RODO-2510 file (C-alpha; in nm, 4 decimals, decimal comma):
residues 540
     n   res          X          Y          Z
     1     x    -1,4330   -20,2965     1,1643
     2     x    -1,6158   -20,2526     1,4936
     3     x    -1,6254   -20,5922     1,6632
     4     x    -1,8223   -20,4912     1,9727
     5     x    -2,1924   -20,5653     1,9162
     6     x    -2,4177   -20,2742     1,9949
     7     x    -2,7875   -20,3409     2,0466
     8     x    -3,1007   -20,1293     2,0421
     9     x    -3,4685   -20,2080     2,0243
    10     x    -3,5328   -20,0513     1,6821
    11     x    -3,3162   -19,9208     1,3982
    12     x    -3,4913   -19,6805     1,1629
    13     x    -3,3292   -19,6369     0,8222
    14     x    -3,4075   -19,2914     0,6852
    15     x    -3,4780   -18,9711     0,8806
    16     x    -3,7333   -18,8078     0,6536
    17     x    -4,0750   -18,7121     0,7955
    18     x    -4,1930   -19,0748     0,8094
    19     x    -3,8825   -19,2058     0,9864
    20     x    -3,8730   -18,9265     1,2438
    21     x    -4,2474   -18,9563     1,3067
    22     x    -4,2081   -19,3311     1,3676
    23     x    -3,9166   -19,2648     1,6061
    24     x    -4,1171   -19,0140     1,8102
    25     x    -4,4259   -19,2363     1,8274
    26     x    -4,2079   -19,5239     1,9511
    27     x    -4,0249   -19,2997     2,1999
    28     x    -4,3555   -19,1814     2,3483
    29     x    -4,4195   -19,5479     2,4270
    30     x    -4,0760   -19,6056     2,5789
    31     x    -3,9124   -19,7798     2,2816
    32     x    -3,5453   -19,7015     2,2178
    33     x    -3,4283   -19,6505     1,8622
    34     x    -3,1344   -19,5424     1,6493
    35     x    -3,2259   -19,3354     1,3454
    36     x    -2,9804   -19,3539     1,0545
    37     x    -2,9699   -19,0822     0,7877
    38     x    -2,7085   -19,0665     0,5132
    39     x    -2,7398   -18,6875     0,4819
    40     x    -2,5742   -18,4929     0,7617
    41     x    -2,8584   -18,2437     0,7874
    42     x    -3,2139   -18,1903     0,6670
    43     x    -3,2352   -18,2261     0,2893
    44     x    -3,2670   -17,8581     0,1901
    45     x    -3,4949   -17,8739    -0,1147
    46     x    -3,8765   -17,8994    -0,1012
    47     x    -4,0472   -18,2199    -0,2071
    48     x    -4,3837   -18,2947    -0,0414
    49     x    -4,5991   -17,9827    -0,0081
    50     x    -4,9442   -18,1034     0,1041
    51     x    -5,1025   -18,3058     0,3830
    52     x    -5,4635   -18,3765     0,4745
    53     x    -5,6359   -18,3405     0,8105
    54     x    -5,5635   -18,7015     0,9087
    55     x    -5,1915   -18,6430     0,8585
    56     x    -5,2128   -18,3287     1,0712
    57     x    -5,3781   -18,5392     1,3404
    58     x    -5,0760   -18,7696     1,3304
    59     x    -4,8515   -18,4645     1,3721
    60     x    -5,0642   -18,3862     1,6766
    61     x    -4,9878   -18,7356     1,8062
    62     x    -4,6148   -18,6588     1,7914
    63     x    -4,6649   -18,3205     1,9582
    64     x    -4,5777   -18,0784     1,6755
    65     x    -4,9206   -17,9659     1,5493
    66     x    -4,9028   -17,6192     1,7023
    67     x    -4,5547   -17,5545     1,5629
    68     x    -4,6668   -17,6926     1,2284
    69     x    -4,9640   -17,4544     1,2178
    70     x    -4,7179   -17,1642     1,2374
    71     x    -4,5393   -17,2721     0,9162
    72     x    -4,8379   -17,4123     0,7262
    73     x    -5,1016   -17,2603     0,5011
    74     x    -5,4539   -17,4110     0,4804
    75     x    -5,5702   -17,4495     0,1188
    76     x    -5,9202   -17,3346     0,0347
    77     x    -5,9821   -17,6294    -0,1946
    78     x    -5,9254   -17,7471    -0,5517
    79     x    -6,0184   -17,5565    -0,8666
    80     x    -6,0357   -17,7408    -1,1998
    81     x    -5,9436   -17,5315    -1,5035
    82     x    -5,9814   -17,6128    -1,8721
    83     x    -5,7128   -17,5544    -2,1356
    84     x    -5,8034   -17,1830    -2,1495
    85     x    -5,7941   -17,1628    -1,7695
    86     x    -6,1673   -17,1222    -1,7378
    87     x    -6,3056   -17,2674    -1,4141
    88     x    -6,4780   -17,6015    -1,4726
    89     x    -6,5593   -17,6555    -1,1088
    90     x    -6,4476   -17,6012    -0,7523
    91     x    -6,4156   -17,8323    -0,4547
    92     x    -6,4067   -17,5758    -0,1764
    93     x    -6,2703   -17,6630     0,1659
    94     x    -6,3325   -17,3486     0,3636
    95     x    -6,4192   -17,5165     0,6934
    96     x    -6,1466   -17,4607     0,9552
    97     x    -6,1942   -17,8141     1,0912
    98     x    -6,2485   -18,1374     0,9018
    99     x    -6,3279   -18,4834     1,0409
   100     x    -5,9927   -18,4965     1,2187
   101     x    -6,0058   -18,1491     1,3707
   102     x    -5,7832   -17,9646     1,1222
   103     x    -5,8188   -17,8017     0,7789
   104     x    -5,8752   -18,0686     0,5172
   105     x    -5,5759   -17,9648     0,3053
   106     x    -5,2637   -17,7890     0,4298
   107     x    -4,9682   -17,6665     0,2240
   108     x    -4,6163   -17,6377     0,3667
   109     x    -4,2432   -17,6483     0,2973
   110     x    -4,0979   -17,9948     0,3658
   111     x    -3,7571   -17,8806     0,4984
   112     x    -3,9381   -17,6673     0,7587
   113     x    -4,1507   -17,9657     0,8633
   114     x    -3,8417   -18,1854     0,8913
   115     x    -3,6630   -17,9311     1,1087
   116     x    -3,9497   -17,9027     1,3550
   117     x    -3,9839   -18,2832     1,3684
   118     x    -3,6136   -18,3125     1,4500
   119     x    -3,6487   -18,0519     1,7251
   120     x    -3,9302   -18,2606     1,8710
   121     x    -3,7187   -18,5753     1,8387
   122     x    -3,4397   -18,4096     2,0374
   123     x    -3,6785   -18,3916     2,3338
   124     x    -3,6907   -18,7727     2,3459
   125     x    -3,3719   -18,9316     2,4814
   126     x    -3,5025   -19,2731     2,3776
   127     x    -3,3967   -19,1997     2,0190
   128     x    -3,0494   -19,1302     1,8820
   129     x    -3,0332   -18,9556     1,5440
   130     x    -2,7128   -19,0243     1,3511
   131     x    -2,6659   -18,7951     1,0527
   132     x    -2,4055   -18,8909     0,7942
   133     x    -2,4585   -19,2604     0,8722
   134     x    -2,5622   -19,4748     0,5775
   135     x    -2,7041   -19,8238     0,6161
   136     x    -2,5319   -20,0589     0,3727
   137     x    -2,6816   -20,3946     0,4762
   138     x    -2,9825   -20,5272     0,6676
   139     x    -2,9641   -20,8962     0,7591
   140     x    -3,1624   -21,1379     0,9715
   141     x    -3,1590   -21,5142     1,0232
   142     x    -2,7806   -21,4946     1,0317
   143     x    -2,5812   -21,8167     1,0826
   144     x    -2,4936   -21,8442     1,4491
   145     x    -2,7586   -21,5917     1,5497
   146     x    -2,6800   -21,2706     1,7307
   147     x    -2,7730   -21,0562     2,0294
   148     x    -3,0916   -20,9463     1,8455
   149     x    -3,2871   -21,0721     1,5416
   150     x    -3,1644   -20,8146     1,2866
   151     x    -2,8166   -20,6802     1,2083
   152     x    -2,7731   -20,3463     1,0356
   153     x    -2,4340   -20,2631     0,8890
   154     x    -2,3670   -19,8922     0,8487
   155     x    -2,0936   -19,6669     0,7162
   156     x    -2,0355   -19,3573     0,9302
   157     x    -1,9347   -19,0626     0,7143
   158     x    -1,8576   -18,8532     1,0217
   159     x    -1,5843   -19,1027     1,1151
   160     x    -1,4145   -19,1351     0,7808
   161     x    -1,6455   -19,4093     0,6555
   162     x    -1,5917   -19,6439     0,9502
   163     x    -1,8075   -19,9557     0,9318
   164     x    -2,0226   -20,0512     1,2318
   165     x    -2,2811   -20,3110     1,3224
   166     x    -2,6077   -20,2458     1,5068
   167     x    -2,8220   -20,5320     1,6349
   168     x    -3,1916   -20,4568     1,6725
   169     x    -3,5155   -20,6265     1,7701
   170     x    -3,6770   -20,4617     1,4670
   171     x    -3,5818   -20,2482     1,1669
   172     x    -3,8052   -19,9931     0,9963
   173     x    -3,7137   -19,9162     0,6360
   174     x    -3,8103   -19,5528     0,5765
   175     x    -3,5428   -19,5173     0,3103
   176     x    -3,7435   -19,4128     0,0069
   177     x    -3,8109   -19,5415    -0,3407
   178     x    -3,4607   -19,6876    -0,3845
   179     x    -3,4887   -19,8670    -0,0516
   180     x    -3,2035   -20,0881     0,0603
   181     x    -3,4406   -20,2352     0,3168
   182     x    -3,6905   -20,3400     0,0513
   183     x    -3,4181   -20,5308    -0,1312
   184     x    -3,3050   -20,6868     0,1974
   185     x    -3,6435   -20,8520     0,2582
   186     x    -3,6746   -20,9672    -0,1022
   187     x    -3,9690   -20,7424    -0,1810
   188     x    -4,0339   -20,6356    -0,5396
   189     x    -4,2470   -20,3628    -0,6929
   190     x    -4,5925   -20,4341    -0,8293
   191     x    -4,6431   -20,1914    -1,1175
   192     x    -4,9893   -20,0281    -1,1048
   193     x    -4,9438   -19,9013    -1,4593
   194     x    -4,8969   -19,5290    -1,4335
   195     x    -4,5774   -19,3458    -1,5259
   196     x    -4,5383   -18,9862    -1,6422
   197     x    -4,2514   -18,7379    -1,6403
   198     x    -4,3334   -18,3950    -1,4990
   199     x    -4,1333   -18,0801    -1,4360
   200     x    -4,1608   -17,9346    -1,0862
   201     x    -4,0821   -17,5689    -1,0167
   202     x    -4,0442   -17,4275    -0,6667
   203     x    -4,0268   -17,0498    -0,6687
   204     x    -3,9841   -16,7609    -0,4283
   205     x    -4,1171   -16,4267    -0,5523
   206     x    -4,2595   -16,0959    -0,4317
   207     x    -4,4204   -16,0331    -0,7719
   208     x    -4,8019   -16,0182    -0,7804
   209     x    -4,9288   -16,3723    -0,8369
   210     x    -5,2860   -16,4398    -0,9453
   211     x    -5,3973   -16,6986    -0,6922
   212     x    -5,7132   -16,7827    -0,4983
   213     x    -5,5421   -16,9489    -0,1979
   214     x    -5,6333   -17,2944    -0,3199
   215     x    -5,4900   -17,5450    -0,5688
   216     x    -5,5292   -17,4994    -0,9458
   217     x    -5,5430   -17,8151    -1,1577
   218     x    -5,5244   -17,7464    -1,5311
   219     x    -5,7153   -18,0216    -1,7143
   220     x    -5,5391   -17,9726    -2,0473
   221     x    -5,4143   -18,2892    -2,2237
   222     x    -5,1567   -18,0853    -2,4162
   223     x    -5,0161   -17,9085    -2,1113
   224     x    -5,1636   -18,0320    -1,7824
   225     x    -5,0384   -17,8536    -1,4765
   226     x    -5,0827   -17,7882    -1,1072
   227     x    -5,0281   -17,4659    -0,9165
   228     x    -5,0394   -17,3814    -0,5467
   229     x    -4,9187   -17,1202    -0,3021
   230     x    -4,7313   -17,2885    -0,0186
   231     x    -4,6032   -16,9903     0,1781
   232     x    -4,6045   -16,6141     0,2069
   233     x    -4,3778   -16,5784    -0,0987
   234     x    -4,3419   -16,9438    -0,2003
   235     x    -4,5176   -17,1099    -0,4946
   236     x    -4,5097   -17,4431    -0,6747
   237     x    -4,5913   -17,5304    -1,0348
   238     x    -4,5946   -17,8793    -1,1834
   239     x    -4,6212   -17,9402    -1,5598
   240     x    -4,6310   -18,2572    -1,7642
   241     x    -4,3695   -18,1621    -2,0225
   242     x    -3,9951   -18,1255    -2,0567
   243     x    -3,9699   -17,7635    -1,9494
   244     x    -3,6435   -17,5772    -1,9011
   245     x    -3,5520   -17,2308    -1,7798
   246     x    -3,5831   -17,0883    -2,1329
   247     x    -3,9617   -17,1178    -2,1309
   248     x    -4,0454   -17,0654    -1,7656
   249     x    -4,2069   -16,7303    -1,8387
   250     x    -4,4459   -16,8964    -2,0832
   251     x    -4,5324   -17,1747    -1,8404
   252     x    -4,6253   -16,9467    -1,5502
   253     x    -4,7634   -16,6557    -1,7523
   254     x    -5,1239   -16,7371    -1,6597
   255     x    -5,0429   -16,6727    -1,2951
   256     x    -4,7585   -16,4202    -1,2844
   257     x    -4,5892   -16,1726    -1,5204
   258     x    -4,2165   -16,2429    -1,4988
   259     x    -3,9824   -15,9673    -1,6229
   260     x    -3,7611   -16,0572    -1,9177
   261     x    -3,4540   -16,0762    -1,6958
   262     x    -3,6335   -16,2826    -1,4336
   263     x    -3,5757   -16,0167    -1,1658
   264     x    -3,7682   -16,0896    -0,8472
   265     x    -3,8480   -16,4471    -0,9573
   266     x    -3,6140   -16,6896    -0,7787
   267     x    -3,6292   -17,0531    -0,8885
   268     x    -3,5429   -17,2503    -0,5755
   269     x    -3,5600   -17,5790    -0,7578
   270     x    -3,6437   -17,7060    -1,1031
   271     x    -3,6459   -18,0819    -1,1322
   272     x    -3,7908   -18,3533    -1,3472
   273     x    -3,9817   -18,6237    -1,1661
   274     x    -4,1166   -18,9501    -1,2938
   275     x    -4,4513   -18,9928    -1,1226
   276     x    -4,5095   -19,3644    -1,0696
   277     x    -4,7718   -19,5912    -0,9194
   278     x    -4,6149   -19,8881    -0,7458
   279     x    -4,6624   -20,0961    -0,4347
   280     x    -4,4288   -20,3507    -0,2761
   281     x    -4,5500   -20,7097    -0,2824
   282     x    -4,4501   -20,7561     0,0818
   283     x    -4,4082   -20,4982     0,3587
   284     x    -4,2580   -20,7249     0,6212
   285     x    -4,0193   -21,0132     0,6633
   286     x    -3,9617   -21,1229     1,0201
   287     x    -3,8798   -20,8106     1,2193
   288     x    -3,8022   -20,5886     0,9183
   289     x    -4,0765   -20,3541     0,7936
   290     x    -4,1229   -20,1117     0,5030
   291     x    -4,2837   -19,7686     0,5458
   292     x    -4,3490   -19,4705     0,3203
   293     x    -4,1956   -19,4587    -0,0265
   294     x    -4,0087   -19,7815     0,0449
   295     x    -4,3494   -19,9551     0,0418
   296     x    -4,5566   -19,7508    -0,2041
   297     x    -4,5294   -19,4784    -0,4679
   298     x    -4,8266   -19,2691    -0,5743
   299     x    -4,8845   -18,9978    -0,8335
   300     x    -4,9395   -18,6596    -0,6625
   301     x    -5,2890   -18,5803    -0,7915
   302     x    -5,4690   -18,6210    -0,4574
   303     x    -5,1747   -18,5202    -0,2365
   304     x    -5,1468   -18,8515    -0,0526
   305     x    -4,7789   -18,9475    -0,0838
   306     x    -4,6550   -18,8239     0,2539
   307     x    -4,9958   -18,8802     0,4140
   308     x    -4,9760   -19,2514     0,3373
   309     x    -4,6295   -19,2758     0,4900
   310     x    -4,7429   -19,1032     0,8078
   311     x    -5,0357   -19,3458     0,8270
   312     x    -4,7852   -19,6320     0,8021
   313     x    -4,5919   -19,4983     1,1016
   314     x    -4,9074   -19,4372     1,3059
   315     x    -5,0404   -19,7859     1,2337
   316     x    -4,7186   -19,9739     1,3089
   317     x    -4,5679   -19,7830     1,6016
   318     x    -4,8230   -19,8756     1,8679
   319     x    -4,8279   -20,2403     1,7604
   320     x    -4,4498   -20,2720     1,7613
   321     x    -4,4287   -20,0980     2,0993
   322     x    -4,6896   -20,3317     2,2449
   323     x    -4,4889   -20,6339     2,1286
   324     x    -4,1447   -20,5038     2,2320
   325     x    -4,2409   -20,3300     2,5559
   326     x    -4,5378   -20,5304     2,6841
   327     x    -4,4912   -20,8762     2,5381
   328     x    -4,7954   -20,8856     2,3114
   329     x    -4,8342   -21,1663     2,0585
   330     x    -4,6006   -21,1253     1,7615
   331     x    -4,8950   -21,1992     1,5321
   332     x    -5,0178   -20,8485     1,6101
   333     x    -4,7475   -20,7255     1,3711
   334     x    -4,9053   -20,9207     1,0832
   335     x    -5,1909   -20,6705     1,0848
   336     x    -4,9594   -20,3901     0,9693
   337     x    -4,9386   -20,5095     0,6097
   338     x    -5,2914   -20,6539     0,6014
   339     x    -5,4368   -20,3173     0,7091
   340     x    -5,2091   -20,0696     0,5389
   341     x    -5,1385   -20,2313     0,2011
   342     x    -5,5008   -20,2479     0,0735
   343     x    -5,5597   -19,8967     0,2069
   344     x    -5,2500   -19,7619     0,0291
   345     x    -5,3433   -19,9437    -0,2921
   346     x    -5,6862   -19,7837    -0,2868
   347     x    -5,5363   -19,4369    -0,2446
   348     x    -5,2954   -19,4988    -0,5334
   349     x    -5,5833   -19,6126    -0,7539
   350     x    -5,7727   -19,2973    -0,6605
   351     x    -5,4718   -19,0844    -0,7556
   352     x    -5,4384   -19,2638    -1,0910
   353     x    -5,8094   -19,2254    -1,1690
   354     x    -5,8042   -18,8593    -1,0711
   355     x    -5,4933   -18,7952    -1,2797
   356     x    -5,6362   -18,9583    -1,5901
   357     x    -5,9703   -18,7810    -1,5522
   358     x    -5,7952   -18,4455    -1,5222
   359     x    -5,5043   -18,4798    -1,7628
   360     x    -5,5048   -18,8129    -1,9410
   361     x    -5,4783   -18,8472    -2,3117
   362     x    -5,5918   -18,6531    -2,6177
   363     x    -5,8312   -18,9024    -2,7735
   364     x    -6,2097   -18,8790    -2,7951
   365     x    -6,2592   -19,0794    -2,4774
   366     x    -6,0382   -18,8337    -2,2891
   367     x    -6,2510   -18,5452    -2,4143
   368     x    -6,5644   -18,7263    -2,2948
   369     x    -6,4044   -18,7833    -1,9529
   370     x    -6,3196   -18,4156    -1,9140
   371     x    -6,6681   -18,3113    -2,0274
   372     x    -6,8253   -18,5468    -1,7727
   373     x    -6,5885   -18,4154    -1,5072
   374     x    -6,6915   -18,0594    -1,5861
   375     x    -7,0605   -18,1500    -1,5599
   376     x    -7,0065   -18,3354    -1,2305
   377     x    -6,8230   -18,0373    -1,0858
   378     x    -7,1304   -17,8232    -1,1434
   379     x    -7,3481   -18,0422    -0,9186
   380     x    -7,3458   -17,8632    -0,5806
   381     x    -7,4493   -18,1696    -0,3793
   382     x    -7,1658   -18,3783    -0,5251
   383     x    -6,8943   -18,1179    -0,4766
   384     x    -7,0145   -18,0478    -0,1220
   385     x    -7,0117   -18,4196    -0,0383
   386     x    -6,6612   -18,4757    -0,1743
   387     x    -6,5256   -18,1664    -0,0017
   388     x    -6,6811   -18,2626     0,3304
   389     x    -6,5844   -18,6307     0,3290
   390     x    -6,2396   -18,6000     0,1797
   391     x    -6,0158   -18,9051     0,1561
   392     x    -5,9171   -19,1960     0,3731
   393     x    -6,1232   -19,5158     0,3343
   394     x    -6,1894   -19,7442     0,6292
   395     x    -5,9298   -20,0072     0,7084
   396     x    -5,9949   -20,3426     0,5400
   397     x    -6,1504   -20,6338     0,7243
   398     x    -5,9118   -20,8128     0,9586
   399     x    -5,8635   -20,9354     1,3161
   400     x    -5,8528   -20,5764     1,4450
   401     x    -6,1276   -20,4415     1,2179
   402     x    -6,4860   -20,5328     1,1344
   403     x    -6,5257   -20,8718     1,2967
   404     x    -6,8350   -21,0442     1,4255
   405     x    -7,1612   -20,8502     1,4510
   406     x    -7,1152   -20,4838     1,3664
   407     x    -7,4328   -20,2802     1,3942
   408     x    -7,3310   -20,0085     1,1492
   409     x    -7,5585   -19,8513     0,8907
   410     x    -7,6490   -20,0945     0,6192
   411     x    -7,6470   -19,8208     0,3554
   412     x    -7,2695   -19,8226     0,3666
   413     x    -7,2275   -20,1942     0,4174
   414     x    -7,0130   -20,1416     0,7267
   415     x    -7,0248   -20,0050     1,0766
   416     x    -6,7799   -19,8001     1,2752
   417     x    -6,5050   -20,0582     1,3200
   418     x    -6,2051   -19,9809     1,1063
   419     x    -6,3021   -19,6147     1,0724
   420     x    -6,1400   -19,3248     1,2564
   421     x    -6,3215   -19,1427     1,5333
   422     x    -6,3836   -18,7747     1,4526
   423     x    -6,1908   -18,5196     1,6551
   424     x    -6,3947   -18,2189     1,7608
   425     x    -6,2961   -17,9706     2,0264
   426     x    -6,4286   -18,0884     2,3637
   427     x    -6,4690   -17,9248     2,7012
   428     x    -6,3442   -18,0959     3,0179
   429     x    -6,2705   -17,9764     3,3678
   430     x    -5,9317   -17,8711     3,2251
   431     x    -6,0927   -17,6438     2,9698
   432     x    -6,1362   -17,6665     2,5924
   433     x    -5,9023   -17,9175     2,4221
   434     x    -5,8912   -18,1458     2,1205
   435     x    -6,0410   -18,4913     2,1761
   436     x    -5,7124   -18,6791     2,1247
   437     x    -5,5547   -18,4824     2,4080
   438     x    -5,8148   -18,6463     2,6345
   439     x    -5,7851   -18,9953     2,4843
   440     x    -5,4072   -19,0189     2,5392
   441     x    -5,1529   -19,2350     2,3567
   442     x    -5,3053   -19,5766     2,4220
   443     x    -5,6453   -19,7442     2,3953
   444     x    -5,9540   -19,5537     2,5060
   445     x    -6,3244   -19,6198     2,5579
   446     x    -6,5652   -19,3522     2,4350
   447     x    -6,9250   -19,3843     2,5506
   448     x    -7,2519   -19,1922     2,5294
   449     x    -7,3978   -19,3952     2,8185
   450     x    -7,2719   -19,5354     3,1493
   451     x    -7,0515   -19,8265     3,0321
   452     x    -7,1598   -20,1773     3,1233
   453     x    -6,9397   -20,3820     3,3597
   454     x    -6,8160   -20,5892     3,0648
   455     x    -6,6967   -20,2747     2,8841
   456     x    -6,5211   -20,1581     3,2001
   457     x    -6,3479   -20,4954     3,2283
   458     x    -6,2068   -20,4526     2,8788
   459     x    -6,0968   -20,0984     2,9618
   460     x    -5,9153   -20,2170     3,2742
   461     x    -5,7435   -20,4998     3,0866
   462     x    -5,6140   -20,2595     2,8211
   463     x    -5,5351   -19,9735     3,0564
   464     x    -5,7836   -19,7629     2,8604
   465     x    -5,9347   -19,4458     3,0048
   466     x    -6,3133   -19,4160     2,9841
   467     x    -6,4323   -19,0922     2,8241
   468     x    -6,8003   -19,0111     2,8778
   469     x    -7,0254   -18,7945     2,6633
   470     x    -7,3146   -18,7916     2,9112
   471     x    -7,1550   -18,5208     3,1238
   472     x    -7,0448   -18,7242     3,4240
   473     x    -6,7290   -18,8896     3,5435
   474     x    -6,9007   -19,0633     3,8418
   475     x    -6,7165   -19,2788     4,0938
   476     x    -6,5108   -19,4656     3,8332
   477     x    -6,2775   -19,1726     3,7622
   478     x    -6,4136   -19,1497     3,4084
   479     x    -6,3394   -18,8333     3,2131
   480     x    -6,6475   -18,6290     3,1295
   481     x    -6,6422   -18,4287     2,8049
   482     x    -6,8915   -18,2204     2,6109
   483     x    -6,8672   -18,1277     2,2444
   484     x    -7,0811   -17,9719     1,9720
   485     x    -7,2776   -18,2924     1,9144
   486     x    -7,0337   -18,4394     1,6607
   487     x    -6,9468   -18,7482     1,8645
   488     x    -7,3051   -18,8354     1,9613
   489     x    -7,4170   -18,7996     1,6006
   490     x    -7,1286   -19,0212     1,4879
   491     x    -7,2194   -19,2920     1,7408
   492     x    -7,5853   -19,2663     1,6472
   493     x    -7,5064   -19,3086     1,2761
   494     x    -7,3003   -19,6168     1,3650
   495     x    -7,5790   -19,7565     1,5877
   496     x    -7,3411   -19,7822     1,8805
   497     x    -7,3467   -19,6654     2,2423
   498     x    -6,9791   -19,7275     2,3159
   499     x    -6,6638   -19,7722     2,1094
   500     x    -6,3201   -19,9087     2,1896
   501     x    -6,0546   -19,6961     2,0185
   502     x    -5,7091   -19,8152     1,9195
   503     x    -5,4041   -19,5938     1,9820
   504     x    -5,4158   -19,4847     1,6151
   505     x    -5,7800   -19,3667     1,6694
   506     x    -5,9364   -19,6450     1,4622
   507     x    -6,2397   -19,8161     1,6135
   508     x    -6,1471   -20,1644     1,7339
   509     x    -6,4883   -20,2726     1,8627
   510     x    -6,8351   -20,1399     1,9453
   511     x    -7,1166   -20,1955     2,1921
   512     x    -7,4436   -20,1882     1,9942
   513     x    -7,7037   -19,9226     2,0720
   514     x    -7,9272   -20,0470     2,3486
   515     x    -7,6557   -20,2370     2,5320
   516     x    -7,4462   -20,5495     2,5122
   517     x    -7,0742   -20,6202     2,5078
   518     x    -6,7828   -20,5322     2,2803
   519     x    -6,7912   -20,7412     1,9649
   520     x    -6,5250   -20,9838     1,8460
   521     x    -6,3125   -21,0130     2,1595
   522     x    -6,2345   -21,3782     2,0832
   523     x    -6,0617   -21,2606     1,7632
   524     x    -5,8663   -20,9532     1,8718
   525     x    -5,8111   -21,0023     2,2448
   526     x    -5,5463   -21,2789     2,2105
   527     x    -5,3344   -21,0497     1,9920
   528     x    -5,3359   -20,7717     2,2517
   529     x    -5,2760   -20,9794     2,5636
   530     x    -4,9481   -20,8908     2,7307
   531     x    -4,7318   -21,0240     3,0073
   532     x    -4,7863   -20,7072     3,2108
   533     x    -5,1660   -20,6922     3,2232
   534     x    -5,4518   -20,9282     3,2928
   535     x    -5,6019   -21,0922     2,9815
   536     x    -5,8805   -20,9149     2,7970
   537     x    -6,2013   -21,0998     2,8899
   538     x    -6,3691   -21,2993     2,6132
   539     x    -6,7162   -21,1477     2,5869
   540     x    -6,8242   -21,3077     2,2619
***
């Protein structure tokens, strides 16, 4: 056994998309990490196939959005079919840019995404990826202490199974549904009461396939199914039944005519999955955190499984970096679970409700649900609203969201705090770029008016650039941007002149329309104070 203690700032257990994304986000903020993955290479079979525009924005934050666009396929929306495959309704998503600046639904091949994320990771020397290294224990509060709060014991398959110890200031458990890390912190699953077994088929074929470049959802209680095209010659079907290769032709016959011998129809993978709805009762103990499938499991009906994991990484990385690198208050890390868990629960509930409405049961109530769904889908205003607004509720109330006076529209019961700023294309003196490329990796102030001295004081304390929508950068070295009116309209709807944006693009605080100071500084400022910068002034 290795007796020499080796230390690092963060150990990440699991190098799937969530773990690698977390590693890159930490590396961009100067945090060193070791990423442990029991497989020696990218897992070769497809699993996740869809992300929304918010997830693509997170991929932008790690610097892979352009490469991802080359391997991805925007979906044109969702089409609901009845048992005879007649169209009940369509939720079209034809716009090239949603709220976050990307198509609202994108289909892709997970192994390709993982490979490009690993190529991006290789550009960051702050992170060491160790393939073939399996974590076998995660321990903290050890008798006698150690050089860091958490000890990870690993078995290195590339060295004949040699056992090593890593000491870390924090551990991120991105190790999936059977998470060792979850067991290590004593977390248990809360069952949200949904469990179904489905057959998933991933296929490569050059045969003519009847598809409309969107997602088909078959609302048939006897044989519910989902179909989508995820690449030039790649397709996925999912069916709620115990299918095997003997009846594949029957299953896919509505979309493609497969020859009797199966020529030209290559099944890449056929697997049975148990779709579950679960959430861990705790996501943190000390300096050990759960992310992705280690923290939550969702049915696939609204395509939010991977999206939720990427949100976890985006939410936690900047907070952990601020604590480890800049000495911020450790209580800042408490907001990870308090913000992400209710949000994830809501998305799981949405997936369950959607699944039952589309496929659930064969009783009279189920028939009524599907009839009501069909009627609703024929209301143009409703389908347009749902397609335009998509998913992603605001973060729940907490010290970093919706505190004090928030002058948002009363029709929604909330203002801008806790919501994500839209990302249009903007024009600067550097040319036309996406908004986040102007905001940078840290805090930012976005204003439609010349910021008041109090707002500038907050910006200086947080090292936040000031981005102006009124077309001037003036003597303060502000960055002037112009857009298509999206940002001004968003501020106007939120009754705000100026917003303070967190590194994950959520609104931390606002200056009400007509002037004033940022709200709630007495609540959130103490959590963000660091040893390296002057305190955030209390303006409350």
